[in-house]
N, C-alpha and C positions, 0 to 999 in steps of 0.2 A: 427283050420287048412289052413294050407295053398293051396293054390290050386299047381300045377303043372305046368302050368304058370308062377307060381310066383315064385314058385321055381326054376327052367329052369332059367329063370328070374336074380335074387339070383344069381345062379354061376355065369351064361353066365358076368352079373355085375363084379361077384369076381375078374371071372377071365380076365377083361379086367380093369385094372387097371391107372388112372387118366387121369393128364390136355392131351388133342391134343398140339401137338406141328404145328405148322403154315408150311407152304411148299411151296414152288414155284417151277415150273417143271422147268428142264435147261431149257440153251438157245437151240434153233435149232442145231447148228453146234453139240450141242457135238452128236449130237442120228442121225447126217450125216452117211451115209452107210459103206464110206471106213475106220468109227472111231473102230477098231475092241477091243481096250479093252473102252469100253469107262464111265465114272462114275456113269452114269447112267440105268437103265432098262425099259423100257416100258409096263407095264397090259394092258392087251386089256380086258375091260368089254363083257357080253352076248348085251351089247347094242351098244357099237364099243366103247365106249368111252375109250377114252384112260388119262389115269395115269403115270405119271414117278414115281422113285423112286430108292435110290441108290442106286448101288448096292450092299454095304459093307450091306445094310439093306435088302436087298435079302437073304443074303447069309448066314444068322443067320435061314432062313424057311428052316426047310428039304428038305420038298418039292419044293420051286425054286431053291435052293442048285441045287438039283441034276438035274434038268434041264435045269442049269449055267452050270454046269461041269461035267457035260457027255456028250455023239456022239448024243446032242442030236440038232432038226433045234432052240430050243429056248436063244442056246450056242454063233451058229453060231452068230441069229439075235438081240438078245437082248432085245429078244420080246417073252409077254408070255400071250399065249392068254387065259379066266381062260369062256368058253361057257354056260357054265350051273351061274355066277357068277355076277348079278345087278350090274349096274354101282356103288350105292352109298354101299350095301353090302363090295366092293372093294375098295371103298375111305376109309367108314368105318374102314376095317382091315388094311390100311395105313399107317393110323393116328393112329390106335393100333399097328402097326409094327415101327415109329415110340419113340412113351411113350414108347416103352416096348424097347429100342436101348435109350432112355434119361435114366429112370427108372434104371437100369438092376444091375446098384455095387452103386446105392445111400445108406446110410444111414438115409437120412432125411425120414417123411414124405410123402409118397405116395400119391397126392392127387385121388380121384376116377372116374374111366376114365368113364363118363353117356354113359346108354346104352337104348334106349326105349322100353316099349316089344313089339315093335312091331316089330323088327330087331332083336330083339331074339335066333329065332330058324334058320333065312337066317343066320346068322355071326355064332351057335352056328356050323353047315353045313360046312361052309365053314372055321372057326380053326380046325374043323375035318380033311379037306379037306388037309391043306395047314400045320397041326401037328404044330402051333402057337401058 
């Protein structure tokens, strides 16, 4: 019989499948204040770590889409703050979003997206909040 932690990890691992994609932050000039519709948005973790994400990818996440397309500060600034999400969790979420974007229409075998058991609960909470 599997433990509930093992089952939770298995469920999350099944949800987050595939290889990590490399991510390079955009040049600083892309995030200038006078650039209204930047191709990147800035995500800020609880520790104030900044992670850049393609706007195209961010718009595929329901929670981010609402923030970026609605009448919110995030839509004006192109910055989304996650005061309750650690930098490591936010980074893993961004890596998953890149994976999801890459493999969404793939007919090939999708490689597993590895998640350490210690990360499982925090990532489950993050995925639930973001609806991704």
